[in-house]
Structure formats: structure tokens, C-alpha cells
N, C-alpha and C positions, 0 to 999 in steps of 0.2 A: 209722340215726336213733336217736338217744341215748332212751331210755325217759323217759316223762312223769314218771313216780316218782322217779327218779332226779334229774330238773331239780327237782322240787319238794324233796326232800330236801336237794340242794347249796342251793337259796334259802333253807330254813329254817336251815340250818346257819349261811349267812353273816350272815342275820338275828342269831341268837343270838350270833354273835360279836361283830357291831356292837354288840350291846345292853351286852355284858358290857365291852367296851372303853370304851364309852360312859360306865360308870359308874366306870370308873378313877379320873376325876377327882375324881370327890365321895369315893372313899376315901381320897384324900390326906389327911394331918394338917392341912395348910395349904389345904383345898379353900375356905374363904370367900376367898382372894384369887385364884381362879382366874376366867380370864375364857373366855366360850365364844361364838363368832361362827357364825353359819350363811351359806353363800356359796352362795346359786343362780347358775348360769350357763348360758350357752347359746353356741355355737361353729357359725359358717358357714365352710367352706372351699370354694375354686374350685382345681382343681388338674389337675397333668397326671401321669400315671403311664406310664413305658416297658414295664411286662411285667405286667399287672393280673392275668394266671392264674398268676404265678410259675412260669413255666415255663422249661426248657433250650433248646427249640426252639419254634419258630412263635410268636414273642412278638407279642401285641397290646398296642397303646398307646392311650390314651384321656385325654381330659379328664373330669372329674369333679367332684362334689359331696358335700362330707361334712358332716353335721349333727351336732351334740353336745350334747346337754342334760344337765346334771351337777349335782351338790349335794355340798358338802362342811360338815362341822362340825368347827371348828378349836378346839381347848381350850390356853389358855396359863397355864402355870405362874407363880408369883411370880418364879421365878429365870429365867423366858423361855423354858423347854421347850414346844415346841409338839407336840401330839398331835392328828394330823387322820384321820379317816374320811371318805372321798370315794367317790363311785360316778358311772358316766356311763355312756351309751348312745350309739354311734355307728351311723348309717345312712349308706353310702356308695352313690350312684347313677353309672354310668358312661354317656357321651354315645352312644359308638359303638356302630353295630350289633352288632359283633363282639365287643364287651366286655359286652353286657347280662347274660351269665352270671356275670360276675364279681361283680356287684353283692354286697354283702354288710353283716352285722351284727356288731358288737362290744360285748360288755359287759365292763366293769372296774370293780373294786372293791379299794380299797385302803384299808389302816392303816398309817401309819408315824408315828415320832417323830423330833425333832432330837436327843433324847438320852434319858438315863434318867428316867424319871418317879418322884419321890419318893414314895412311899406312906408312909413313917416317916422318922424322921432318920436310921435306919441300913440301911432297904431301899429298893430302886428298882427298876423294871422298865423293858425296852425291848422293846416290841412290834412284830411286822411280820407283815400278811397280805395277800394278794393274791389275786383271783379274776380269771381272764380266758378269755372263751367267745369265738372267733372264726374265721372262714372263711378269714382272710387272714392267711398266715404272716409275712408281712412286718411288718404290724401286731403281730403276737405277739414279734417280734423286737426291736420299738421300745419295747413295753409292759413285758415282764417284768423284773422287779428284778433283773438281773444285778448280781452284785458286792455285793449286801446281805449282811453276815456273821452274821446272826440267822437265815436261811433256809437250808434245804439249798441245794446248788449249783444254780444254774438254767441250762438249755443255750439259747441264742438259735439253734438251728439252725432252717433253713425248710423245713416239710413241704409246701409247695405249697398249691393251695386246699382242704385238708382241714379240717375240722370238728375242732379243738381246744379242749379245757378243760383250763386249768391252775390248781392252786390249791395254795396254801402258806401254813403258817401257823407262825411260832416266836415265842418268847418269852425273855428274858436276865432273869435275877433277880440281884442283887447285893447282898450283905449285908455291910456293914461290921462284922467282928469288934470290930477295935480301929482306932486311928487310922492304922494302916499297913496292916493286913491285910485284904485282902476275898475272900470267896468267893461264886463265881459259879455258878449253875446253868442251862441252856439246855433247853428241849424244842423239837422242831420236825417237822413234818410236812408232805409234799407228795404231790400226785398228778396224773396225767397222763391224760387220756382222749381217745379219738379216734373220731370217726364220720365217716359218708358219705366214706369215703376214697375218693380219686382217685389216677390214676397219672401226674399232670403233673411232678411233681418228687419226692415223697417215695419212692415206688416201692413196692414191698411191704415187709411186715417190721414195720409200725407195732404197737406192743404196748402196751396201758395198763399202768401202772405206779404203785406207791407207795413212797414213803419214810419210814420213821420213825426217829428220831435224836434225841441229845440229846448235852450235853457238862457237864463240870463242871469247874472250875477253882479255884486258889488262887492271890493273886498279892499281893506286898509292895511298899509306896510307898517306896522308898530313898530320894528328895527330892521336893520339890514337882514335880518334872519328870520323874522316872524312876519306873518301875515294872516289875518282872519277876515271872515265875509260871510255873505248870506246868497242863496242859491234858490233859485225857484225854476221848476222844468215841468214840460208835459209831452206826451206822447200819444198818438192816436195810432191803435192798431187794427188793419182791415183784413179779414180772411175771406177767402173765395167762396166757402160754403158755410162759414159759422159766423154767428153776431159779434160786430166790432166791438173793442173795448178801449177805454182812455184811461190815461194815467197820470196824475198829477203829483209831485214831489217838491219838498221844502227841506231846506237843513243849512246847516254852518258848513263853510268852507274854511278850510286852514291849510296853511304851509309852513315847514320849516326847514330852513338851510341847515344842516349840521357842521357842514364844512364845505371847500370849495368844490368837492366831488361826490358828496353825498348829501339828498334831499328827499323828504318826505312832503306828499300833497293828499289829500283827501276830501270828503264831504260826509256828513252823516247827518241824518234827518228820520221822516216820515214820509211813505208814499201811499197813495190811495189808488186804487183801480176801481172800475165801472164796466161792467159787461152790459151792452145793449138788449133791450128786450127785443125777442124774437118770437115768432109763432111756435106756441110749445114750450116756451123758455122765458121766464121770467128775468127782470132785471136783476144783476148780482152786484154787491160791492163787498170789497175787503180793503184791508189796511194792514201796515207792517211796518216795522222800523227797515231803512234803507241806508245804503253807503257804500263808498268805495274807497280803497286807500292804495297808494304807490309809492313803491320806495325806489329810487334812483341812485346809481352808485356809477361814475364815469371818471375815471382814470386814463391815464396815456396807453395802457396795455390791458386792462380788466374793466368790464362793463358788466353790470348787473341791475335785473330788472325783478321786482318782487310787486305782487299785485294781488288784490280781494276784492269781491263785491258781493253784494246782495241786494237784488233789484227785481223787479216786475218785468219780466220781457215779453213780447209778442211774437219771438221767433222760434217757436218750439218745433216748426215743423209739421205739427199735428193739429193745427186749428184751435189751440187753446193757448191762453195767456199763461204762463206759469211763474213760478217764483224760483229765481234762477242765483243759485249760491256759486260762486267762482272762485279759485285760488290758483295762482300759476308763478312760473319764475322763468327768466331767461339768463344765463350767465355764458359769457364768452371771455377768455383770456390767451393772449399770446404771450407764452412764456419764454420764448426765445426768437430770434430774428425769423427763423422758418417754421418754427412750430406753434399750433395752439389748439384750443380744446373749446367746446360748446356743450351746454347742457339746458334745454328747456322741456316745459310740461305744464299741464294743468289737470285741476282737479273739478269737477262740476256736477252739481245737483240741480235737477231742473224737476220741479213737481206744479201738477195743475193748481191755478189759484183759485179755482171754482169746483169742477166736477172732483167726486173723489179718488177716484183710481183711473184716471183717463191718461196720465203723463206721470211717470215716477221713474227717472232716470238717473243713475249715475256713472259717469264717464270720467275716464284718465286717460291720459297719453303723455308719453315723455320720449325725448330723443336725446341722444349723445354722441357726440363726435369726435375724432381727432384728425386735425388736417396738419400735412408738411406741405410747404410751399417753398421748393427748391429753385424755381425760377420766377422771375418777375410775371411772366405772362400764364404760367400754370402751377396747380396746386393736386396734390392725392389727399383723399380723406376714407377713413371708415366710420360709418356710422350706424346705430344701432336704434331700433325703434320698438315701441310697444303701445297698444292701444286696446283697452278693456272697458267694457261696459255691462251693466246689470240693470234690467227692468223690473220693476215691482207693480207696474201699471197694465194698461190694455195695450198701451202701443210699444215698440221697441223691444228688442230681444237682448238676451245675455250674448256675450262672443269674446274672444280673445285673438288678437292679432300680434304678431311678433316679426320683425324684420331686420336683415343686416345686409348693409351694402357697401361696396368699394368703389369709390368713384373719381374722376378724372376731370379737370375742368381746366379749359384754356379761356382767359379773359385778359383783355388789357385795357386801361383806361386813356384815351385819346383826347387831348386838350383841343377844346373848340375855340375858347377865348378865356 
């Protein structure tokens, strides 16, 4: 069981981060033109889950109820960049007598932005923060911000009904040196903790870990559409019981604006990882090509984000540095005034960077939803979900989970200023 002191210190840290980022809009040079909305909400879902314990054998299915109150603060700048601070609490009850022990709580906190927030005419920042505490790893897989380029790489591995705490924070600063030259600096941190470990899917070997890192870049705008640059990055991974590791990367940045709505950004290069020496374990080194790419399309009613990456990661959950391959997508479309649909998912392969067969996991998840909003303050939606995992290593297990829910959300923005 996680100690009360840790929970209090973690909550205090989140409150501090939220306060700092809430001040960001006031720090901008055009703060007088910023709008702020408060959006309280409550959501009720009735649904069915095929595998409430996230197990590889003796699966238990059940209908259940999820209740989610939440609150968001949304800041909108004069150039239509949105910074949002949000948090919610989920409580799930299952109806089947066999599924009662699978009832769970989830706390989720998020800070994100639709673009760089201008602090001065030449300096902008892009923040990203999340905190997730849950005992349902399928829910974890669905909520962690996989593919976020500001944060350290995030795994979507399912750990069974083990209580996990995930925290990540990162910020990009971009400084416009001249009309064509931009210098970028990033700092990031992530932490993963486990408690109440069970043996139903994750197996043994779950290990607390931390990752601290950053990068620096310089890019040149060759035309209104094309930019190229250089990037160097470093990360330090710390494990509770295993040797630490360090990663160093370097490569080429690129960006291209195909149209006002469609843009692609990416980075490609090489990564080097070194695992420290420990009693009975010699120092180990490895290297491989690395990179990431993001495609973004944003129009008035349709948005699309497609991403892919191949990197070294310290957040496997099993005390092992891994080679992480991820591809994902997120689409949403409001095709009439009241109706909209969304589709999202990710595919990820996680393999140990040094140990032969310790971690070798393949995980896939997907969600698809149809929403109807007949009122300004409320909406109905039907959502389907799948989560599948296979393991060819010592850790993790094969399993399948499918779910379907009917949800009703009440929420309305209130203009603060």
C-alpha cells in the first residue's frame, strides 16, 4: 500500500504545477486578450466488460456503472491557442457477484495545450503534464498520453489489476532568435510506481522507476512551409532495484506545412544507451536508429493526429530499459451540428534493450465512439473499446479485453473572463 506521505506530497506537487500553469496566461504580453472558461461536468456510463480482472485465464465478464465528476479550466489566447487544466475522478461498480473485487477508482489530471503559448513576441512555451492513479490497467492504457512529443515515451502495457501511479511532465520553450532561426529547449520528467501487486497479469518483476531528461535544438525556416534543424537529447533512467541507464540521442529535425490545416513534424537520428555496472551485472551498451513523426490535420469540424516512434525507454514497468516501437492515431469529426464520431488507438512493441527474453510485449488498444448532443449542456454517446496484449518474454501475459458503454455527460462552460 502506498504510504500516505507519498500521496500527500504527490497531491501537493500537482496543486503546485496546476497553479504555476494557471499563471502562464497572465504572464503573456497580450494577457488582456485572454479568455478563461470553467467547465464542470459529470458523466454516467452503463456498460459491459469482457474481462474485468484483466486476466489471461478464468475471465470474468460483467455489466457495470461508471460515474465521473470532473472540472476543467480552459484558457484561450488571442491567436486561438488553448491551454487546458483538467481533472476527474472515476468510480466503477460491477454488478456480477464474481466481479465485485474488480470495482475500482481512477484519478486523472491533465495539462495540455493546442500549440505554443506566446509569453513574449519571441518566446513561447508548450507544456504537457499528466497524473494517473488506477487499479485497472485497461483504463490506464486508454488514458496515458501516448505519442505526446513533449513527454518522455509512455508505455501502454497492461499490468493487470495492480495499482499504478503514473506521473509525467514536460515543457518546450522556443525562442525566435531571428525571423528564420529558432532555438528550442525541453525538460521532462516521468515516474511510475506500483502497489498492491497481484499475480493476475503482470506477474513478478514490477519495479518503480523514474526518467529525467531534456533536449536542445536549433532549426532554420527555409520557407514559410519548410524547416530543418538539429537536435540533441539525453535521459537518465533510475530503477528501484536494477542498474540505472543513460540514453543519448542526436538527429535531424524537420517540419513541413502542406496546407493551412495539414502539417508534419519529426526527428530522425541515432540513440545510444548504456546500463550502469552493478554487482554481478557488467556494464552494457547498445545503439540503434531512432525517431518520431507526427502528422496533424485540423479543420473547423475534423481533426486527425497520426504518430509513430522508435526510441529507447526506461518506463517498461519491469525495471528494464526497452526498445519501444509505437504507432497510433486519433480522429474526430463533427459531421452535423448534433452528431460527431471519434476513433483512436495505438500499437506498441516493447523489447528489452539488453536482457534476452525479459520483456517482449506487444500491446494494442482502440476506441470508437458516436456522440449525439441535442442540448448545449448535455450529450449521449455509444463507445466500444478493445485491449489486447501478447507476451513472448518472462514478464507480462497474453490477454484480451472488450468493452461497450452507453454514456450521458452533463457539462457547460462558464465564462470567467
